[in-house]
C-alpha positions as CSV (number, residue, x, y, z in Angstrom):
1,X,-43.6,8.5,20.1
2,X,-40.9,11.5,20.6
3,X,-41.1,13.7,23.7
4,X,-41.3,17.3,22.2
5,X,-40.1,20.2,24.1
6,X,-40.9,23.8,23.2
7,X,-37.5,25.3,23.1
8,X,-35.8,27.1,20.3
9,X,-32.6,25.3,19.2
10,X,-29.8,27.3,16.9
11,X,-26.4,26.3,15.9
12,X,-23.6,27.4,13.8
13,X,-21.2,24.8,12.0
14,X,-17.6,25.1,11.8
15,X,-18.2,26.5,8.1
16,X,-20.1,29.3,9.3
17,X,-23.4,27.8,8.0
18,X,-26.5,28.6,10.6
19,X,-29.5,26.3,11.5
20,X,-32.5,25.9,13.4
21,X,-33.6,22.7,14.9
22,X,-36.7,21.4,16.7
23,X,-35.6,19.9,19.9
24,X,-37.1,16.8,20.7
25,X,-35.3,15.2,23.7
26,X,-32.7,16.7,26.3
27,X,-30.3,15.1,28.7
28,X,-27.8,16.2,30.9
29,X,-25.2,15.5,28.6
30,X,-27.2,15.5,25.2
31,X,-29.8,17.4,22.9
32,X,-31.7,15.1,20.3
33,X,-33.1,17.3,17.7
34,X,-34.8,17.3,14.1
35,X,-33.3,19.1,11.4
36,X,-35.0,20.0,8.4
37,X,-32.1,20.4,6.3
38,X,-30.2,18.3,3.3
39,X,-28.6,15.2,4.8
40,X,-25.1,16.5,4.1
41,X,-25.5,19.2,6.1
42,X,-23.8,18.0,9.3
43,X,-21.5,14.7,9.8
44,X,-20.2,12.8,12.6
45,X,-17.9,14.2,15.1
46,X,-18.3,17.6,14.0
47,X,-17.9,20.3,16.6
48,X,-20.9,22.7,16.4
49,X,-18.9,25.8,18.1
50,X,-22.2,27.9,19.0
51,X,-24.9,25.7,19.9
52,X,-27.9,27.5,21.8
53,X,-30.7,26.2,23.6
54,X,-33.5,28.5,25.1
55,X,-36.6,28.1,26.5
56,X,-39.3,31.4,26.6
57,X,-36.0,33.6,26.0
58,X,-34.0,32.3,28.5
59,X,-30.9,30.5,28.1
60,X,-30.7,26.7,28.7
61,X,-27.2,26.0,27.1
62,X,-25.2,28.0,25.1
63,X,-21.6,26.5,24.4
64,X,-20.0,23.7,21.7
65,X,-21.7,20.7,21.0
66,X,-20.5,17.3,19.0
67,X,-22.8,15.3,16.5
68,X,-22.5,11.8,17.8
69,X,-25.4,9.9,15.8
70,X,-27.6,10.9,12.9
71,X,-30.7,9.1,11.5
72,X,-32.3,10.2,7.8
73,X,-35.8,9.8,7.8
74,X,-36.4,11.2,4.1
75,X,-37.5,14.7,4.9
76,X,-35.6,15.5,7.9
77,X,-32.9,14.3,9.9
78,X,-32.8,13.6,13.7
79,X,-29.2,14.3,15.3
80,X,-27.9,13.8,18.8
81,X,-25.2,15.9,20.0
82,X,-23.0,15.7,23.2
83,X,-23.1,18.5,25.2
84,X,-20.4,20.5,27.1
85,X,-21.5,20.8,31.2
86,X,-19.8,24.2,31.4
87,X,-22.4,25.4,28.8
88,X,-25.4,24.5,30.9
89,X,-27.4,27.3,32.5
90,X,-27.8,25.8,36.2
91,X,-29.3,28.8,37.6
92,X,-32.2,28.3,35.2
93,X,-32.4,25.0,36.1
94,X,-32.8,25.5,39.6
95,X,-36.0,27.6,39.1
96,X,-37.7,24.6,38.6
97,X,-38.9,25.2,35.0
98,X,-42.3,23.1,34.3
99,X,-41.4,22.2,31.0
100,X,-38.4,20.6,32.3
101,X,-39.1,18.5,35.2
102,X,-38.5,15.3,33.6
103,X,-35.2,16.6,32.4
104,X,-34.2,17.4,36.2
105,X,-35.3,14.0,36.8
106,X,-32.9,12.3,34.3
107,X,-30.1,15.0,35.4
108,X,-30.2,13.1,38.9
109,X,-30.9,9.6,37.8
110,X,-28.1,9.9,35.1
111,X,-25.4,8.9,37.7
112,X,-26.3,5.4,37.7
113,X,-23.2,3.7,36.8
114,X,-23.0,-0.5,36.5
115,X,-20.8,-1.6,39.2
116,X,-18.4,-3.7,36.9
117,X,-18.2,-1.0,34.6
118,X,-16.9,1.3,37.6
119,X,-14.7,-1.2,38.7
120,X,-12.8,-1.8,35.6
121,X,-12.6,2.0,35.0
122,X,-11.3,2.6,38.5
123,X,-8.8,0.0,38.2
124,X,-7.5,1.7,34.8
125,X,-7.4,4.8,37.2
126,X,-5.1,3.3,39.4
127,X,-2.8,1.8,36.8
128,X,-2.3,5.2,35.0
129,X,-2.0,7.2,38.2
130,X,0.6,4.8,39.5
131,X,2.6,5.0,36.1
132,X,2.4,8.6,36.2
133,X,3.8,8.6,39.5
134,X,6.8,6.6,38.8
135,X,7.3,8.1,35.3
136,X,7.3,11.9,36.9
137,X,10.1,10.5,39.3
138,X,12.1,8.7,36.9
139,X,12.1,11.8,34.8
140,X,13.2,14.1,37.7
141,X,16.1,11.5,38.3
142,X,17.2,11.3,34.7
143,X,17.5,15.1,34.7
144,X,19.1,15.7,37.7
145,X,21.9,13.3,36.9
146,X,22.0,15.1,33.4
147,X,25.4,14.9,31.6
148,X,24.3,15.6,28.4
149,X,22.6,12.7,27.5
150,X,19.2,13.0,29.5
151,X,17.0,13.4,26.2
152,X,18.6,10.3,24.8
153,X,18.0,8.2,28.0
154,X,14.7,9.3,28.1
155,X,14.0,8.2,24.9
156,X,15.4,4.8,25.3
157,X,13.5,4.5,28.7
158,X,10.3,5.2,27.0
159,X,10.7,3.0,24.0
160,X,11.4,0.4,26.4
161,X,8.6,0.9,28.8
162,X,5.9,2.1,26.5
163,X,5.1,-1.4,25.1
164,X,4.6,-3.0,28.9
165,X,2.2,-0.2,29.6
166,X,0.2,-0.7,26.7
167,X,-0.1,-4.4,27.3
168,X,-1.0,-3.8,30.8
169,X,-3.6,-1.0,29.7
170,X,-5.1,-3.4,26.8
171,X,-5.8,-6.3,29.1
172,X,-8.1,-4.0,31.1
173,X,-9.6,-2.0,27.9
174,X,-11.0,-5.3,26.5
175,X,-12.6,-5.9,29.4
176,X,-14.0,-2.3,29.6
177,X,-15.1,-2.5,25.9
178,X,-17.0,-5.7,26.8
179,X,-19.0,-3.9,29.5
180,X,-19.8,-0.6,27.6
181,X,-21.5,-2.6,25.1
182,X,-23.9,-3.5,27.5
183,X,-24.8,-0.5,28.8
184,X,-28.5,0.4,28.3
185,X,-28.9,3.6,25.8
186,X,-30.4,5.9,28.4
187,X,-27.5,5.4,30.8
188,X,-24.7,5.5,28.0
189,X,-24.1,9.5,28.4
190,X,-23.8,9.1,32.2
191,X,-21.1,6.0,31.6
192,X,-19.3,8.4,29.0
193,X,-19.1,11.2,31.6
194,X,-17.8,8.9,34.3
195,X,-15.4,7.5,32.0
196,X,-14.0,10.8,30.8
197,X,-14.0,12.3,34.5
198,X,-11.6,9.4,35.5
199,X,-9.4,8.9,32.4
200,X,-9.6,12.1,30.7
201,X,-6.6,14.0,32.5
202,X,-4.2,11.1,31.7
203,X,-4.8,11.2,27.7
204,X,-5.6,15.0,27.2
205,X,-2.0,15.7,28.3
206,X,-1.0,13.9,25.1
207,X,-0.6,15.6,21.6
208,X,-2.7,13.1,20.2
209,X,-5.3,12.9,23.0
210,X,-5.8,16.7,23.2
211,X,-5.8,17.4,19.2
212,X,-9.0,14.8,18.9
213,X,-10.6,16.1,21.8
214,X,-10.6,19.7,21.1
215,X,-10.8,19.5,17.1
216,X,-9.0,22.9,16.6
217,X,-10.2,22.3,12.9
218,X,-13.8,21.7,13.7
219,X,-13.6,18.1,13.2
220,X,-12.0,14.8,13.9
221,X,-9.5,12.9,11.9
222,X,-7.7,16.1,10.6
223,X,-4.2,15.9,9.2
224,X,-2.1,16.4,12.1
225,X,-4.2,13.7,13.8
226,X,-3.5,11.4,11.0
227,X,0.4,12.4,10.9
228,X,0.4,11.7,14.3
229,X,-0.6,8.1,13.9
230,X,1.7,7.8,10.9
231,X,4.7,8.7,12.8
232,X,3.8,6.2,15.7
233,X,6.3,7.3,18.1
234,X,6.2,8.7,21.7
235,X,5.6,12.4,21.7
236,X,4.6,14.9,24.6
237,X,6.7,17.0,27.1
238,X,6.8,14.3,29.7
239,X,7.9,10.9,29.9
240,X,4.1,10.0,31.1
241,X,2.6,12.0,28.1
242,X,4.8,10.0,25.8
243,X,3.9,6.8,27.0
244,X,0.1,7.7,26.9
245,X,0.7,9.1,23.5
246,X,2.5,5.6,22.1
247,X,-0.5,4.0,23.9
248,X,-3.0,6.1,22.0
249,X,-1.6,5.8,18.6
250,X,-1.1,1.7,19.1
251,X,-4.7,0.9,19.2
252,X,-6.8,-0.8,16.5
253,X,-8.3,2.4,14.7
254,X,-4.7,3.7,14.2
255,X,-3.0,0.6,13.2
256,X,-6.0,0.1,10.8
257,X,-5.2,3.8,9.5
258,X,-1.6,2.6,8.8
259,X,-2.6,-0.1,6.8
260,X,-5.3,1.7,4.9
261,X,-2.2,3.9,3.8
262,X,-0.4,0.7,2.7
263,X,-3.3,-0.4,0.8
264,X,-4.0,2.8,-1.0
265,X,-0.4,3.3,-2.0
266,X,-0.3,-0.3,-3.4
267,X,-3.4,0.6,-5.3
268,X,-1.7,3.4,-6.7
269,X,1.0,1.4,-7.8
270,X,-1.3,-0.9,-9.7
271,X,-3.5,1.7,-11.2
272,X,-0.8,4.1,-12.3
273,X,1.0,0.8,-14.1
274,X,-2.0,0.2,-15.7
275,X,-2.7,3.2,-17.3
276,X,1.1,3.6,-18.4
277,X,1.0,0.3,-20.3
278,X,-1.7,2.0,-22.4
279,X,0.8,4.6,-23.3
280,X,-0.5,7.6,-21.3
281,X,-0.2,9.3,-17.9
282,X,-2.2,8.6,-15.0
283,X,-4.9,11.1,-13.7
284,X,-5.9,10.4,-9.8
285,X,-8.4,12.1,-7.8
286,X,-8.0,12.0,-4.0
287,X,-11.4,13.3,-2.3
288,X,-10.6,14.3,1.1
289,X,-7.1,14.2,0.7
290,X,-5.9,14.7,4.6
291,X,-2.0,15.0,4.5
292,X,-2.1,12.6,1.5
293,X,0.7,10.5,3.2
294,X,-0.2,7.4,0.7
295,X,0.7,9.6,-2.2
296,X,4.0,10.5,-0.5
297,X,5.2,7.1,-0.2
298,X,4.1,6.1,-3.8
299,X,6.3,8.7,-5.2
300,X,9.1,7.9,-2.8
301,X,8.8,4.2,-3.6
302,X,8.1,3.6,-7.3
303,X,9.5,5.3,-10.4
304,X,5.9,5.5,-11.8
305,X,5.3,8.6,-9.9
306,X,6.6,10.3,-12.8
307,X,3.9,9.1,-14.7
308,X,1.0,10.5,-12.7
309,X,-0.9,13.6,-12.3
310,X,-2.9,14.1,-9.0
311,X,-6.0,16.2,-8.1
312,X,-6.4,16.9,-4.1
313,X,-9.9,18.0,-2.8
314,X,-10.4,18.7,0.8
315,X,-12.7,21.5,2.5
316,X,-10.1,22.7,4.6
317,X,-7.5,25.1,3.3
318,X,-5.1,24.8,6.0
319,X,-5.0,20.9,5.1
320,X,-4.9,21.3,1.3
321,X,-1.7,24.0,2.2
322,X,-0.2,21.5,4.3
323,X,-0.8,18.3,1.8
324,X,0.6,20.6,-1.1
325,X,3.9,21.3,0.8
326,X,4.4,18.0,1.5
327,X,3.7,16.7,-2.0
328,X,6.2,19.5,-3.4
329,X,9.1,18.2,-0.9
330,X,8.6,14.5,-1.9
331,X,8.0,15.1,-5.6
332,X,11.5,17.8,-5.8
333,X,13.4,14.4,-4.0
334,X,11.8,11.6,-5.8
335,X,9.3,12.2,-8.9
336,X,10.3,15.7,-10.4
337,X,7.4,14.8,-13.3
338,X,4.8,14.3,-10.9
339,X,2.1,17.1,-10.9
340,X,-0.7,18.2,-8.3
341,X,-3.7,20.3,-8.6
342,X,-5.3,21.4,-5.2
343,X,-9.4,22.1,-5.0
344,X,-10.8,23.9,-1.9
345,X,-14.2,22.0,-2.3
346,X,-16.3,19.9,0.6
347,X,-18.2,16.8,-0.6
348,X,-21.5,18.7,-0.3
349,X,-20.5,21.2,-2.9
350,X,-18.9,18.4,-5.1
351,X,-22.4,16.6,-5.2
352,X,-24.3,19.8,-5.8
353,X,-22.3,20.6,-8.5
354,X,-22.8,17.1,-10.2
355,X,-26.6,18.1,-10.2
356,X,-26.0,21.2,-12.1
357,X,-23.1,19.8,-14.3
358,X,-22.2,16.7,-16.2
359,X,-20.8,14.3,-13.8
360,X,-17.8,13.5,-15.6
361,X,-16.8,17.2,-15.3
362,X,-17.5,18.0,-11.2
363,X,-13.8,18.8,-10.2
364,X,-12.0,19.5,-13.8
365,X,-13.0,18.8,-17.4
366,X,-10.7,16.0,-17.1
367,X,-12.2,12.3,-16.3
368,X,-9.9,10.1,-14.0
369,X,-8.4,6.8,-13.9
370,X,-8.3,6.2,-10.2
371,X,-10.7,7.9,-7.7
372,X,-10.4,7.3,-3.9
373,X,-12.0,8.6,-0.8
374,X,-10.6,7.2,2.5
375,X,-11.5,8.8,5.7
376,X,-14.7,10.8,5.0
377,X,-17.3,7.9,5.0
378,X,-16.9,7.1,8.7
379,X,-18.5,10.6,9.0
380,X,-21.2,10.7,6.2
381,X,-24.8,9.7,6.1
382,X,-25.8,6.6,4.1
383,X,-27.5,8.9,1.1
384,X,-24.1,10.8,0.9
385,X,-22.1,7.8,0.8
386,X,-24.3,6.3,-2.1
387,X,-24.3,9.4,-3.9
388,X,-20.7,10.1,-4.0
389,X,-19.9,6.6,-4.8
390,X,-22.2,7.3,-8.1
391,X,-20.4,10.7,-8.8
392,X,-17.0,9.1,-8.4
393,X,-17.7,6.4,-10.8
394,X,-19.1,8.7,-13.4
395,X,-15.9,10.5,-13.3
396,X,-13.7,7.6,-14.2
397,X,-12.4,6.4,-17.8
398,X,-13.0,3.0,-18.9
399,X,-11.3,0.4,-17.1
400,X,-11.0,3.0,-13.9
401,X,-11.2,2.2,-10.6
402,X,-13.1,4.0,-7.5
403,X,-11.9,2.9,-3.9
404,X,-13.7,4.2,-0.8
405,X,-12.9,3.2,2.8
406,X,-15.1,2.9,5.9
407,X,-14.5,2.0,9.4
408,X,-15.9,-1.3,10.6
409,X,-16.5,-1.9,14.4
410,X,-14.6,-5.2,14.4
411,X,-12.1,-4.8,17.0
412,X,-12.4,-3.6,20.8
413,X,-11.7,0.2,20.7
414,X,-15.4,1.9,19.6
415,X,-16.3,2.9,23.5
416,X,-12.8,3.9,24.3
417,X,-12.6,6.7,21.6
418,X,-16.1,7.8,22.0
419,X,-15.9,8.4,25.8
420,X,-12.7,9.6,26.3
421,X,-11.9,11.0,22.8
422,X,-15.3,12.3,22.0
423,X,-14.5,10.8,18.6
424,X,-17.7,9.2,16.9
425,X,-17.6,7.3,13.6
426,X,-20.6,5.7,11.5
427,X,-19.2,2.1,11.3
428,X,-20.5,-0.1,8.1
429,X,-19.8,-3.5,7.7
430,X,-19.6,-5.1,4.1
431,X,-23.1,-5.7,3.8
432,X,-23.7,-1.8,4.4
433,X,-21.2,-0.9,2.0
434,X,-22.4,-3.1,-0.9
435,X,-25.5,-0.7,-0.7
436,X,-23.1,2.1,-2.1
437,X,-22.3,0.2,-5.4
438,X,-23.0,2.3,-8.6
439,X,-25.9,2.1,-10.6
440,X,-24.3,-0.1,-13.2
441,X,-25.1,-3.7,-13.6
442,X,-21.6,-4.1,-15.6
443,X,-19.7,-2.6,-12.8
444,X,-17.2,-5.1,-11.2
445,X,-17.5,-4.4,-7.4
446,X,-15.9,-5.9,-4.3
447,X,-15.3,-5.1,-0.9
448,X,-12.1,-6.1,0.8
449,X,-10.7,-5.4,4.3
450,X,-7.0,-4.7,5.4
451,X,-5.5,-7.3,7.8
452,X,-7.3,-6.0,11.1
453,X,-10.5,-6.1,9.3
454,X,-11.3,-2.5,11.0
455,X,-10.9,-0.7,7.8
456,X,-13.1,-2.0,4.8
457,X,-12.9,-0.7,1.1
458,X,-15.8,-0.7,-1.6
459,X,-14.1,-0.7,-4.9
460,X,-15.9,-0.3,-8.1
461,X,-14.2,-0.9,-11.5
462,X,-15.9,0.4,-15.0
463,X,-15.7,-2.2,-17.6
464,X,-12.7,-1.4,-19.8
């Protein structure tokens, strides 16, 4: 039975939508609440910039929160949001509100850290602190002896050093992941907070760590984060920041994203070639487009780019603007006959439109030969994912293909990105992806993986 707390809970999303929830559990680092709203109202890792908790008109918490889990019960969603300690009204708590006696108890007992976990976290802290001191000294030395080549020397130095630092970190990190999976659920947030306090400063000094943690566009995995992963190079203001940045973009999730792009680029080549053989241009829809890096690679590497018309859909206008600029620059150089239409639309709007209009005319009046969505399913509830696959399938021409991607918890990385970067995903294995196949017994369905097995792809082809 859920523990009910008589408190008011209100929040606004980064899109400006306002909701009221029913608080069912409050801990030092989290709030669990029921939301009686459509299951597409929130998504994983979404930042709620205005999150307010009040008890009898007195503010308990006011600040930002990050969605870390969601459970759909049919008529409502139970959500778990991580809280920022700076938003807690400690003065209110110290007054000993009777309704929150249990909350205060959890506040004190939340510091219980597994001894073996504390050891591995401390070992990593010692490693990182020593590397930082040494690299700061090296940087000062190189710049003191500046003969006009300091930047080049720093670059050569960090490119040689970074793999060694990464290997040293990874050996300890695998132990960290192993222990983290054994943490009891009620102690997980305490371990999360302990890890972040120890490691946060070492990773937030990097461009990737900073942007991932603070999520300036209101969500994780934005176009600039993806581009940092694709660049896969040391970046930052100091040698240490560059080494830590290189470490972050070398981990399993980043490697799987690069392989996902390669997979989608090959799919573009295959599908456009299939359509061109029938004597017409290919129509391609990319939902949740991000920077559209796979399309840029496709246009650069294949003459088929001149035979393709693209539609990019994304809920963020800044992302669409950036994706169009990158597309146009690539098109001018490599595929002048390629075209692009952009649509500012969320998947929630897309789904609602599908109910009101014929499914094949949700985005434009045309159907498509290839519809794909890579990166969004990691944040969306099962019901939304299932509905989207059906909408995509209804859009495609006979012989057309739908492809959606989802992260699988197949390699040691999940706890690190949750504890340090506040990056929470919905992981699904092949069995869960199979639940999303379209409602057409004639559809040709498959679930495949890229080489790391971290990204899985559900593919559904309409019979020709």
